[in-house]
SEKOLNU-464853 format. One record per residue (C-alpha): x negated, y negated, z negated; residue number from 1. Coordinates in steps of 0.001 Angstrom, whole numbers. Example, Ala and Ser with C-alpha at 12.3 -4.5 7.8 and 13.67 -1.06 7.14 Angstrom:
<pts>
pt c1 = -12300&c2 = 4500&c3 = -7800&domar = 1 $
pt c1 = -13670&c2 = 1060&c3 = -7140&domar = 2 $
</pts>
This chain:
<pts>
pt c1 = -19433&c2 = 206&c3 = 13013&domar = 1 $
pt c1 = -17525&c2 = 464&c3 = 16275&domar = 2 $
pt c1 = -13758&c2 = 184&c3 = 16274&domar = 3 $
pt c1 = -11081&c2 = 1003&c3 = 18877&domar = 4 $
pt c1 = -7296&c2 = 960&c3 = 18416&domar = 5 $
pt c1 = -4158&c2 = 2269&c3 = 20176&domar = 6 $
pt c1 = -508&c2 = 3059&c3 = 19575&domar = 7 $
pt c1 = 1658&c2 = 6107&c3 = 20142&domar = 8 $
pt c1 = 5448&c2 = 6247&c3 = 20734&domar = 9 $
pt c1 = 7591&c2 = 9299&c3 = 21443&domar = 10 $
pt c1 = 8891&c2 = 7729&c3 = 24610&domar = 11 $
pt c1 = 5487&c2 = 6654&c3 = 26113&domar = 12 $
pt c1 = 2825&c2 = 8706&c3 = 24403&domar = 13 $
pt c1 = -565&c2 = 7103&c3 = 23744&domar = 14 $
pt c1 = -945&c2 = 3537&c3 = 24903&domar = 15 $
pt c1 = -4433&c2 = 4251&c3 = 26406&domar = 16 $
pt c1 = -6778&c2 = 7116&c3 = 27138&domar = 17 $
pt c1 = -8345&c2 = 8574&c3 = 23989&domar = 18 $
pt c1 = -12008&c2 = 7623&c3 = 23937&domar = 19 $
pt c1 = -14758&c2 = 10216&c3 = 23865&domar = 20 $
pt c1 = -16467&c2 = 9940&c3 = 20460&domar = 21 $
pt c1 = -18894&c2 = 12393&c3 = 18947&domar = 22 $
pt c1 = -19916&c2 = 10429&c3 = 15832&domar = 23 $
pt c1 = -20126&c2 = 12657&c3 = 12704&domar = 24 $
pt c1 = -18820&c2 = 9776&c3 = 10586&domar = 25 $
pt c1 = -15599&c2 = 8962&c3 = 12581&domar = 26 $
pt c1 = -12610&c2 = 7680&c3 = 10520&domar = 27 $
pt c1 = -9256&c2 = 7820&c3 = 12136&domar = 28 $
pt c1 = -6596&c2 = 5747&c3 = 10463&domar = 29 $
pt c1 = -2898&c2 = 6361&c3 = 11387&domar = 30 $
pt c1 = 196&c2 = 4652&c3 = 10079&domar = 31 $
pt c1 = 3664&c2 = 5353&c3 = 11366&domar = 32 $
pt c1 = 7376&c2 = 5974&c3 = 11041&domar = 33 $
pt c1 = 8578&c2 = 8474&c3 = 8498&domar = 34 $
pt c1 = 10183&c2 = 10677&c3 = 11249&domar = 35 $
pt c1 = 6708&c2 = 11786&c3 = 12378&domar = 36 $
pt c1 = 6814&c2 = 14172&c3 = 9375&domar = 37 $
pt c1 = 8804&c2 = 16428&c3 = 11801&domar = 38 $
pt c1 = 7301&c2 = 15162&c3 = 15063&domar = 39 $
pt c1 = 3714&c2 = 16360&c3 = 14773&domar = 40 $
pt c1 = 2581&c2 = 16509&c3 = 18402&domar = 41 $
pt c1 = 412&c2 = 13326&c3 = 18345&domar = 42 $
pt c1 = -1474&c2 = 14546&c3 = 15291&domar = 43 $
pt c1 = -2119&c2 = 17880&c3 = 17061&domar = 44 $
pt c1 = -3537&c2 = 16109&c3 = 20007&domar = 45 $
pt c1 = -5799&c2 = 13931&c3 = 17898&domar = 46 $
pt c1 = -7141&c2 = 16767&c3 = 15664&domar = 47 $
pt c1 = -7943&c2 = 18821&c3 = 18833&domar = 48 $
pt c1 = -9653&c2 = 15866&c3 = 20459&domar = 49 $
pt c1 = -11682&c2 = 14933&c3 = 17290&domar = 50 $
pt c1 = -12119&c2 = 18047&c3 = 15276&domar = 51 $
pt c1 = -14909&c2 = 16658&c3 = 13127&domar = 52 $
pt c1 = -13228&c2 = 13392&c3 = 12295&domar = 53 $
pt c1 = -11897&c2 = 12256&c3 = 8918&domar = 54 $
pt c1 = -8195&c2 = 11526&c3 = 9208&domar = 55 $
pt c1 = -6328&c2 = 9264&c3 = 6863&domar = 56 $
pt c1 = -2829&c2 = 7719&c3 = 7111&domar = 57 $
pt c1 = 724&c2 = 7575&c3 = 5822&domar = 58 $
pt c1 = 4285&c2 = 6695&c3 = 6686&domar = 59 $
pt c1 = 5409&c2 = 3087&c3 = 6712&domar = 60 $
pt c1 = 8202&c2 = 518&c3 = 6695&domar = 61 $
pt c1 = 6585&c2 = -1072&c3 = 9783&domar = 62 $
pt c1 = 3230&c2 = -631&c3 = 11423&domar = 63 $
pt c1 = 661&c2 = -3430&c3 = 11768&domar = 64 $
pt c1 = -1853&c2 = -3556&c3 = 14660&domar = 65 $
pt c1 = -3652&c2 = -6733&c3 = 15560&domar = 66 $
pt c1 = -1211&c2 = -9648&c3 = 15300&domar = 67 $
pt c1 = 1803&c2 = -7543&c3 = 15879&domar = 68 $
pt c1 = 4282&c2 = -5362&c3 = 13855&domar = 69 $
pt c1 = 5661&c2 = -2185&c3 = 15399&domar = 70 $
pt c1 = 8530&c2 = 139&c3 = 14481&domar = 71 $
pt c1 = 9185&c2 = 3838&c3 = 15324&domar = 72 $
pt c1 = 5501&c2 = 4222&c3 = 16319&domar = 73 $
pt c1 = 2103&c2 = 5312&c3 = 15231&domar = 74 $
pt c1 = -778&c2 = 2761&c3 = 15117&domar = 75 $
pt c1 = -4223&c2 = 4258&c3 = 15250&domar = 76 $
pt c1 = -7728&c2 = 2911&c3 = 14605&domar = 77 $
pt c1 = -10866&c2 = 4901&c3 = 15360&domar = 78 $
pt c1 = -13859&c2 = 3538&c3 = 13355&domar = 79 $
pt c1 = -17281&c2 = 4957&c3 = 13930&domar = 80 $
pt c1 = -19653&c2 = 4490&c3 = 10926&domar = 81 $
pt c1 = -23385&c2 = 4419&c3 = 11710&domar = 82 $
pt c1 = -25074&c2 = 4241&c3 = 8279&domar = 83 $
pt c1 = -22322&c2 = 5120&c3 = 5859&domar = 84 $
pt c1 = -20917&c2 = 8420&c3 = 4553&domar = 85 $
pt c1 = -17257&c2 = 9447&c3 = 4166&domar = 86 $
pt c1 = -15775&c2 = 12003&c3 = 1849&domar = 87 $
pt c1 = -12032&c2 = 12817&c3 = 1834&domar = 88 $
pt c1 = -10023&c2 = 14619&c3 = -807&domar = 89 $
pt c1 = -6353&c2 = 15344&c3 = -1473&domar = 90 $
pt c1 = -4039&c2 = 16497&c3 = -4197&domar = 91 $
pt c1 = -413&c2 = 17596&c3 = -4298&domar = 92 $
pt c1 = 1946&c2 = 15762&c3 = -6584&domar = 93 $
pt c1 = 5325&c2 = 17158&c3 = -7675&domar = 94 $
pt c1 = 6608&c2 = 14099&c3 = -9497&domar = 95 $
pt c1 = 5720&c2 = 10867&c3 = -11286&domar = 96 $
pt c1 = 4661&c2 = 12698&c3 = -14439&domar = 97 $
pt c1 = 1631&c2 = 14048&c3 = -12546&domar = 98 $
pt c1 = 310&c2 = 10632&c3 = -11461&domar = 99 $
pt c1 = -2236&c2 = 9941&c3 = -14148&domar = 100 $
pt c1 = -3789&c2 = 13409&c3 = -13831&domar = 101 $
pt c1 = -3881&c2 = 13152&c3 = -10078&domar = 102 $
pt c1 = -5830&c2 = 9867&c3 = -10192&domar = 103 $
pt c1 = -8393&c2 = 11371&c3 = -12578&domar = 104 $
pt c1 = -8902&c2 = 14497&c3 = -10477&domar = 105 $
pt c1 = -9352&c2 = 12578&c3 = -7257&domar = 106 $
pt c1 = -11748&c2 = 10045&c3 = -8777&domar = 107 $
pt c1 = -13801&c2 = 12799&c3 = -10339&domar = 108 $
pt c1 = -14248&c2 = 14556&c3 = -6959&domar = 109 $
pt c1 = -15552&c2 = 11335&c3 = -5384&domar = 110 $
pt c1 = -18014&c2 = 10096&c3 = -8002&domar = 111 $
pt c1 = -21598&c2 = 9616&c3 = -6746&domar = 112 $
pt c1 = -24618&c2 = 7365&c3 = -7211&domar = 113 $
pt c1 = -24013&c2 = 5574&c3 = -3864&domar = 114 $
pt c1 = -20193&c2 = 5382&c3 = -4102&domar = 115 $
pt c1 = -19153&c2 = 1888&c3 = -2946&domar = 116 $
pt c1 = -15412&c2 = 2186&c3 = -2946&domar = 117 $
pt c1 = -12347&c2 = 4385&c3 = -2768&domar = 118 $
pt c1 = -9354&c2 = 3926&c3 = -512&domar = 119 $
pt c1 = -6113&c2 = 5654&c3 = -1654&domar = 120 $
pt c1 = -2924&c2 = 6501&c3 = 141&domar = 121 $
pt c1 = -102&c2 = 8004&c3 = -1848&domar = 122 $
pt c1 = 3337&c2 = 9569&c3 = -1549&domar = 123 $
pt c1 = 5641&c2 = 6613&c3 = -1963&domar = 124 $
pt c1 = 8596&c2 = 8175&c3 = -3842&domar = 125 $
pt c1 = 7280&c2 = 10830&c3 = -6228&domar = 126 $
pt c1 = 4530&c2 = 8830&c3 = -7957&domar = 127 $
pt c1 = 4099&c2 = 6305&c3 = -10764&domar = 128 $
pt c1 = 1575&c2 = 3920&c3 = -9135&domar = 129 $
pt c1 = 510&c2 = 2437&c3 = -12504&domar = 130 $
pt c1 = -423&c2 = 5811&c3 = -13932&domar = 131 $
pt c1 = -2165&c2 = 6767&c3 = -10725&domar = 132 $
pt c1 = -4511&c2 = 3751&c3 = -10708&domar = 133 $
pt c1 = -5177&c2 = 4157&c3 = -14458&domar = 134 $
pt c1 = -6437&c2 = 7683&c3 = -13675&domar = 135 $
pt c1 = -8898&c2 = 6188&c3 = -11215&domar = 136 $
pt c1 = -9926&c2 = 3503&c3 = -13676&domar = 137 $
pt c1 = -10647&c2 = 6103&c3 = -16401&domar = 138 $
pt c1 = -13247&c2 = 7748&c3 = -14191&domar = 139 $
pt c1 = -14734&c2 = 5166&c3 = -11821&domar = 140 $
pt c1 = -14521&c2 = 1880&c3 = -13706&domar = 141 $
pt c1 = -16369&c2 = -816&c3 = -11774&domar = 142 $
pt c1 = -15849&c2 = 811&c3 = -8368&domar = 143 $
pt c1 = -13514&c2 = -961&c3 = -6010&domar = 144 $
pt c1 = -10293&c2 = 1014&c3 = -5459&domar = 145 $
pt c1 = -7705&c2 = -153&c3 = -2992&domar = 146 $
pt c1 = -4807&c2 = 1344&c3 = -1028&domar = 147 $
pt c1 = -1100&c2 = 1746&c3 = -1066&domar = 148 $
pt c1 = 2040&c2 = 3858&c3 = -1362&domar = 149 $
pt c1 = 3672&c2 = 5276&c3 = 1741&domar = 150 $
pt c1 = 6917&c2 = 3789&c3 = 3004&domar = 151 $
pt c1 = 10121&c2 = 4869&c3 = 4608&domar = 152 $
pt c1 = 11638&c2 = 1628&c3 = 5932&domar = 153 $
pt c1 = 14673&c2 = 701&c3 = 3796&domar = 154 $
pt c1 = 15737&c2 = 4357&c3 = 3410&domar = 155 $
pt c1 = 13787&c2 = 5650&c3 = 370&domar = 156 $
pt c1 = 14320&c2 = 9251&c3 = 1483&domar = 157 $
pt c1 = 10993&c2 = 10692&c3 = 2714&domar = 158 $
pt c1 = 7377&c2 = 9684&c3 = 3009&domar = 159 $
pt c1 = 4267&c2 = 11417&c3 = 4265&domar = 160 $
pt c1 = 499&c2 = 11235&c3 = 3818&domar = 161 $
pt c1 = -1992&c2 = 12891&c3 = 6171&domar = 162 $
pt c1 = -3734&c2 = 16005&c3 = 4902&domar = 163 $
pt c1 = -6259&c2 = 17585&c3 = 7277&domar = 164 $
pt c1 = -4747&c2 = 15566&c3 = 10043&domar = 165 $
pt c1 = -1128&c2 = 16702&c3 = 9394&domar = 166 $
pt c1 = 1685&c2 = 14629&c3 = 7902&domar = 167 $
pt c1 = 2566&c2 = 16158&c3 = 4470&domar = 168 $
pt c1 = 4983&c2 = 15213&c3 = 1728&domar = 169 $
pt c1 = 4179&c2 = 15120&c3 = -2005&domar = 170 $
pt c1 = 512&c2 = 14314&c3 = -1311&domar = 171 $
pt c1 = -2099&c2 = 11762&c3 = -2353&domar = 172 $
pt c1 = -5275&c2 = 11221&c3 = -270&domar = 173 $
pt c1 = -8423&c2 = 9435&c3 = -1421&domar = 174 $
pt c1 = -11394&c2 = 8474&c3 = 721&domar = 175 $
pt c1 = -14776&c2 = 7888&c3 = -848&domar = 176 $
pt c1 = -17014&c2 = 5371&c3 = 1007&domar = 177 $
pt c1 = -20836&c2 = 5696&c3 = 404&domar = 178 $
pt c1 = -24045&c2 = 4079&c3 = 1570&domar = 179 $
pt c1 = -24387&c2 = 870&c3 = 3488&domar = 180 $
pt c1 = -20646&c2 = 69&c3 = 3863&domar = 181 $
pt c1 = -19591&c2 = -3359&c3 = 2724&domar = 182 $
pt c1 = -16123&c2 = -3598&c3 = 1186&domar = 183 $
pt c1 = -14025&c2 = -6689&c3 = 616&domar = 184 $
pt c1 = -10635&c2 = -6918&c3 = -925&domar = 185 $
pt c1 = -7835&c2 = -9441&c3 = -1636&domar = 186 $
pt c1 = -4327&c2 = -9308&c3 = -2947&domar = 187 $
pt c1 = -1733&c2 = -12140&c3 = -3198&domar = 188 $
pt c1 = 1997&c2 = -12472&c3 = -3186&domar = 189 $
pt c1 = 3425&c2 = -16004&c3 = -2918&domar = 190 $
pt c1 = 6657&c2 = -15226&c3 = -4925&domar = 191 $
pt c1 = 7956&c2 = -17707&c3 = -7486&domar = 192 $
pt c1 = 9856&c2 = -16829&c3 = -10653&domar = 193 $
pt c1 = 13332&c2 = -18146&c3 = -11396&domar = 194 $
pt c1 = 15934&c2 = -17749&c3 = -14089&domar = 195 $
pt c1 = 15246&c2 = -16835&c3 = -17778&domar = 196 $
pt c1 = 12398&c2 = -14537&c3 = -18823&domar = 197 $
pt c1 = 13859&c2 = -11597&c3 = -20786&domar = 198 $
pt c1 = 12053&c2 = -9172&c3 = -23057&domar = 199 $
pt c1 = 11816&c2 = -5514&c3 = -22049&domar = 200 $
pt c1 = 13576&c2 = -3855&c3 = -25020&domar = 201 $
pt c1 = 13894&c2 = -333&c3 = -23692&domar = 202 $
pt c1 = 11778&c2 = 1384&c3 = -21023&domar = 203 $
pt c1 = 10016&c2 = 4679&c3 = -20448&domar = 204 $
pt c1 = 6996&c2 = 4583&c3 = -18092&domar = 205 $
pt c1 = 8434&c2 = 3193&c3 = -14836&domar = 206 $
pt c1 = 12130&c2 = 3382&c3 = -15759&domar = 207 $
pt c1 = 13705&c2 = 278&c3 = -17171&domar = 208 $
pt c1 = 16811&c2 = 717&c3 = -19340&domar = 209 $
pt c1 = 17323&c2 = -2601&c3 = -21194&domar = 210 $
pt c1 = 16404&c2 = -6223&c3 = -20914&domar = 211 $
pt c1 = 17038&c2 = -8292&c3 = -24083&domar = 212 $
pt c1 = 19255&c2 = -5437&c3 = -25343&domar = 213 $
pt c1 = 21482&c2 = -5375&c3 = -22234&domar = 214 $
pt c1 = 21723&c2 = -2636&c3 = -19511&domar = 215 $
pt c1 = 19140&c2 = -3428&c3 = -16955&domar = 216 $
pt c1 = 21175&c2 = -2342&c3 = -13876&domar = 217 $
pt c1 = 24285&c2 = -4350&c3 = -14780&domar = 218 $
pt c1 = 22212&c2 = -7444&c3 = -15525&domar = 219 $
pt c1 = 20347&c2 = -7109&c3 = -12272&domar = 220 $
pt c1 = 23612&c2 = -6752&c3 = -10298&domar = 221 $
pt c1 = 24858&c2 = -10108&c3 = -11655&domar = 222 $
pt c1 = 22010&c2 = -11819&c3 = -9868&domar = 223 $
pt c1 = 22435&c2 = -9917&c3 = -6586&domar = 224 $
pt c1 = 26170&c2 = -10512&c3 = -6369&domar = 225 $
pt c1 = 27573&c2 = -9006&c3 = -3134&domar = 226 $
pt c1 = 24068&c2 = -7646&c3 = -2238&domar = 227 $
pt c1 = 24199&c2 = -5266&c3 = -5204&domar = 228 $
pt c1 = 26072&c2 = -2802&c3 = -2961&domar = 229 $
pt c1 = 22904&c2 = -2292&c3 = -970&domar = 230 $
pt c1 = 20658&c2 = -1255&c3 = -3887&domar = 231 $
pt c1 = 17920&c2 = -206&c3 = -4035&domar = 232 $
pt c1 = 16896&c2 = -1736&c3 = -748&domar = 233 $
pt c1 = 18400&c2 = -5172&c3 = -1445&domar = 234 $
pt c1 = 16522&c2 = -5264&c3 = -4725&domar = 235 $
pt c1 = 13345&c2 = -5722&c3 = -2668&domar = 236 $
pt c1 = 14377&c2 = -9306&c3 = -2149&domar = 237 $
pt c1 = 14266&c2 = -10025&c3 = -5890&domar = 238 $
pt c1 = 11296&c2 = -8274&c3 = -7571&domar = 239 $
pt c1 = 10423&c2 = -8627&c3 = -11254&domar = 240 $
pt c1 = 7425&c2 = -10518&c3 = -12607&domar = 241 $
pt c1 = 5966&c2 = -8929&c3 = -15686&domar = 242 $
pt c1 = 3842&c2 = -10747&c3 = -18236&domar = 243 $
pt c1 = 2642&c2 = -10030&c3 = -21735&domar = 244 $
pt c1 = 2848&c2 = -12739&c3 = -24483&domar = 245 $
pt c1 = -353&c2 = -14762&c3 = -24650&domar = 246 $
pt c1 = -1712&c2 = -13429&c3 = -21281&domar = 247 $
pt c1 = -1961&c2 = -15186&c3 = -17932&domar = 248 $
pt c1 = -2168&c2 = -12030&c3 = -15847&domar = 249 $
pt c1 = 1094&c2 = -11295&c3 = -14042&domar = 250 $
pt c1 = 2170&c2 = -8119&c3 = -12272&domar = 251 $
pt c1 = 5115&c2 = -7769&c3 = -9898&domar = 252 $
pt c1 = 7291&c2 = -4672&c3 = -9722&domar = 253 $
pt c1 = 9717&c2 = -3480&c3 = -7006&domar = 254 $
pt c1 = 12721&c2 = -1152&c3 = -7329&domar = 255 $
pt c1 = 12526&c2 = 2344&c3 = -5984&domar = 256 $
pt c1 = 15803&c2 = 3757&c3 = -7285&domar = 257 $
pt c1 = 18872&c2 = 3044&c3 = -9466&domar = 258 $
pt c1 = 20784&c2 = 5265&c3 = -11804&domar = 259 $
pt c1 = 24440&c2 = 4310&c3 = -12361&domar = 260 $
pt c1 = 24890&c2 = 6857&c3 = -15178&domar = 261 $
pt c1 = 22144&c2 = 5434&c3 = -17356&domar = 262 $
pt c1 = 22367&c2 = 1857&c3 = -15970&domar = 263 $
pt c1 = 18565&c2 = 2026&c3 = -15321&domar = 264 $
pt c1 = 16149&c2 = 921&c3 = -12631&domar = 265 $
pt c1 = 13190&c2 = 2923&c3 = -11469&domar = 266 $
pt c1 = 10157&c2 = 883&c3 = -10378&domar = 267 $
pt c1 = 6927&c2 = 1795&c3 = -8516&domar = 268 $
pt c1 = 4899&c2 = 1164&c3 = -11622&domar = 269 $
pt c1 = 5123&c2 = 1035&c3 = -15389&domar = 270 $
pt c1 = 7448&c2 = -1427&c3 = -17258&domar = 271 $
pt c1 = 5882&c2 = -1965&c3 = -20740&domar = 272 $
pt c1 = 8199&c2 = -2375&c3 = -23693&domar = 273 $
pt c1 = 7570&c2 = -5933&c3 = -25188&domar = 274 $
pt c1 = 6693&c2 = -7480&c3 = -21838&domar = 275 $
pt c1 = 8725&c2 = -10308&c3 = -20431&domar = 276 $
pt c1 = 10471&c2 = -9792&c3 = -17093&domar = 277 $
pt c1 = 11608&c2 = -12553&c3 = -14782&domar = 278 $
pt c1 = 13234&c2 = -12386&c3 = -11367&domar = 279 $
pt c1 = 11322&c2 = -13683&c3 = -8362&domar = 280 $
pt c1 = 12114&c2 = -15023&c3 = -4944&domar = 281 $
pt c1 = 10240&c2 = -16492&c3 = -1972&domar = 282 $
pt c1 = 10569&c2 = -18060&c3 = 1427&domar = 283 $
pt c1 = 8587&c2 = -17557&c3 = 4618&domar = 284 $
pt c1 = 6115&c2 = -20369&c3 = 3991&domar = 285 $
pt c1 = 5256&c2 = -19089&c3 = 528&domar = 286 $
pt c1 = 4706&c2 = -15518&c3 = 1704&domar = 287 $
pt c1 = 2478&c2 = -16550&c3 = 4564&domar = 288 $
pt c1 = 446&c2 = -18666&c3 = 2142&domar = 289 $
pt c1 = 12&c2 = -15621&c3 = -15&domar = 290 $
pt c1 = -1305&c2 = -13643&c3 = 2971&domar = 291 $
pt c1 = -3781&c2 = -16479&c3 = 3715&domar = 292 $
pt c1 = -4983&c2 = -16415&c3 = 117&domar = 293 $
pt c1 = -5527&c2 = -12676&c3 = 311&domar = 294 $
pt c1 = -7577&c2 = -13175&c3 = 3488&domar = 295 $
pt c1 = -9706&c2 = -15894&c3 = 1843&domar = 296 $
pt c1 = -10425&c2 = -13457&c3 = -1086&domar = 297 $
pt c1 = -11553&c2 = -10689&c3 = 1180&domar = 298 $
pt c1 = -13315&c2 = -12702&c3 = 3928&domar = 299 $
pt c1 = -16997&c2 = -12302&c3 = 4548&domar = 300 $
pt c1 = -19433&c2 = -13983&c3 = 6935&domar = 301 $
pt c1 = -20686&c2 = -11415&c3 = 9443&domar = 302 $
pt c1 = -21175&c2 = -10966&c3 = 13132&domar = 303 $
pt c1 = -20603&c2 = -7211&c3 = 12756&domar = 304 $
pt c1 = -17283&c2 = -5618&c3 = 13701&domar = 305 $
pt c1 = -14866&c2 = -5658&c3 = 10732&domar = 306 $
pt c1 = -12006&c2 = -3281&c3 = 10104&domar = 307 $
pt c1 = -9223&c2 = -4939&c3 = 8059&domar = 308 $
pt c1 = -6642&c2 = -2573&c3 = 6508&domar = 309 $
pt c1 = -3606&c2 = -4669&c3 = 5700&domar = 310 $
pt c1 = -931&c2 = -3332&c3 = 3367&domar = 311 $
pt c1 = 2088&c2 = -5577&c3 = 2821&domar = 312 $
pt c1 = 5189&c2 = -4791&c3 = 835&domar = 313 $
pt c1 = 8439&c2 = -3859&c3 = 2573&domar = 314 $
pt c1 = 10247&c2 = -6518&c3 = 476&domar = 315 $
pt c1 = 8122&c2 = -9181&c3 = 2088&domar = 316 $
pt c1 = 9160&c2 = -8033&c3 = 5549&domar = 317 $
pt c1 = 12836&c2 = -8077&c3 = 4558&domar = 318 $
pt c1 = 12592&c2 = -11734&c3 = 3401&domar = 319 $
pt c1 = 10592&c2 = -12884&c3 = 6453&domar = 320 $
pt c1 = 12729&c2 = -10912&c3 = 8965&domar = 321 $
pt c1 = 11781&c2 = -11605&c3 = 12608&domar = 322 $
pt c1 = 9072&c2 = -14010&c3 = 11452&domar = 323 $
pt c1 = 7079&c2 = -11379&c3 = 9545&domar = 324 $
pt c1 = 4337&c2 = -11390&c3 = 12205&domar = 325 $
pt c1 = 3301&c2 = -14808&c3 = 10958&domar = 326 $
pt c1 = 1680&c2 = -13227&c3 = 7848&domar = 327 $
pt c1 = -394&c2 = -10764&c3 = 9911&domar = 328 $
pt c1 = -1392&c2 = -13538&c3 = 12333&domar = 329 $
pt c1 = -2460&c2 = -15723&c3 = 9347&domar = 330 $
pt c1 = -4783&c2 = -12931&c3 = 8104&domar = 331 $
pt c1 = -6647&c2 = -12666&c3 = 11390&domar = 332 $
pt c1 = -6880&c2 = -16490&c3 = 11755&domar = 333 $
pt c1 = -8986&c2 = -16560&c3 = 8585&domar = 334 $
pt c1 = -11040&c2 = -13365&c3 = 8879&domar = 335 $
pt c1 = -14180&c2 = -13272&c3 = 11222&domar = 336 $
pt c1 = -13497&c2 = -13178&c3 = 14975&domar = 337 $
pt c1 = -14940&c2 = -9634&c3 = 15076&domar = 338 $
pt c1 = -12066&c2 = -8301&c3 = 12887&domar = 339 $
pt c1 = -9616&c2 = -5674&c3 = 14035&domar = 340 $
pt c1 = -6528&c2 = -5309&c3 = 11932&domar = 341 $
pt c1 = -4438&c2 = -2190&c3 = 11267&domar = 342 $
pt c1 = -2001&c2 = -1559&c3 = 8428&domar = 343 $
pt c1 = 1503&c2 = -845&c3 = 7282&domar = 344 $
pt c1 = 4463&c2 = -2063&c3 = 5169&domar = 345 $
pt c1 = 4441&c2 = -198&c3 = 1959&domar = 346 $
pt c1 = 6291&c2 = 695&c3 = -1318&domar = 347 $
pt c1 = 3363&c2 = -518&c3 = -3418&domar = 348 $
pt c1 = -181&c2 = -1875&c3 = -3069&domar = 349 $
pt c1 = -3383&c2 = -952&c3 = -4956&domar = 350 $
pt c1 = -6129&c2 = -3423&c3 = -5532&domar = 351 $
pt c1 = -7982&c2 = -5199&c3 = -8271&domar = 352 $
pt c1 = -6081&c2 = -8253&c3 = -9469&domar = 353 $
pt c1 = -9092&c2 = -10389&c3 = -8593&domar = 354 $
pt c1 = -12135&c2 = -8658&c3 = -10009&domar = 355 $
pt c1 = -12643&c2 = -5564&c3 = -12124&domar = 356 $
pt c1 = -10434&c2 = -2487&c3 = -12289&domar = 357 $
pt c1 = -7554&c2 = -1846&c3 = -9896&domar = 358 $
pt c1 = -3880&c2 = -2329&c3 = -10491&domar = 359 $
pt c1 = -660&c2 = -1421&c3 = -8854&domar = 360 $
pt c1 = 984&c2 = -4450&c3 = -7182&domar = 361 $
pt c1 = 4295&c2 = -4958&c3 = -5440&domar = 362 $
pt c1 = 5341&c2 = -7686&c3 = -2994&domar = 363 $
pt c1 = 1753&c2 = -8593&c3 = -2111&domar = 364 $
pt c1 = -323&c2 = -8702&c3 = 1019&domar = 365 $
pt c1 = -3321&c2 = -6509&c3 = 1&domar = 366 $
pt c1 = -6382&c2 = -6386&c3 = 2297&domar = 367 $
pt c1 = -9304&c2 = -4065&c3 = 2453&domar = 368 $
pt c1 = -12166&c2 = -5048&c3 = 4810&domar = 369 $
pt c1 = -14968&c2 = -2712&c3 = 5889&domar = 370 $
pt c1 = -18103&c2 = -3340&c3 = 7815&domar = 371 $
pt c1 = -21774&c2 = -2262&c3 = 7978&domar = 372 $
</pts>
């Protein structure tokens, strides 16, 4: 595999001359600001330059390239595979109710004897991430599935996913990786629970109505205090940890929307009735340590070029502020020297918890490493 990277901004165009590449197995990854949904010129240039390439990408809440985080830009990686095969598929999604079906359909299209893994990028606002990953698990159990949900900064208004090289709303893209490709993955958070654990007493799919018999939104606001006026964005600073009685596995959920009329909270993934929910918080040191743990999980010993796709939650960036680059630096400090990093800040991350089937996570640094 050979990898090259560059950036694009409206003011300055591409940061370097586009390389001449004729590889039939060329993957072009692009992550960028949500406004590029309307500003399509750079995508037109790239698809004209590389008509045979496989394009994949989505909107973000901050773009990662190398050891730096960008805003209002596109970050671009061109990865030439030599002995692996790529197959891309897409599906439209009208709303969260279509999520499980969409996952099953995409997975079914990608099944194959030499399938090594699937990388998924989804619309970030009109999907139930838990149902989406369950659809994949139903069809390709045992296959590594990673990815994330597109972002829109702190606005929660619009997201896009690339389809045939063009930014498109209400879309999920899935890339099948076949042959000799080696895939690593890791996902860790670093958040710590605080306050009492309350039972989920009323919820439907990814909408939480009551905790311990009390309206979820009003209870949540008591913890946020003055920051409650900034919901749903300020809720990213205080995600929920979900656990089932008698189980050690813990999932984290982040708010996508609030409904004053029903006093409910909408999350990126399912909130099971009977689970126990507890607020979480973190500081810079804990979040950077989480990123380091994710890198250790995904690291591999190789002299070959490695592409690391880093997907971190927008809530992590809000907590870390101007120090957020410390977590992307920590990832590269642990991975092989031959690693090139690209990624984005998301509304949800997709990865196995440790091993086995994939889950939807929130507030994690989730890594996917690829090499041949």
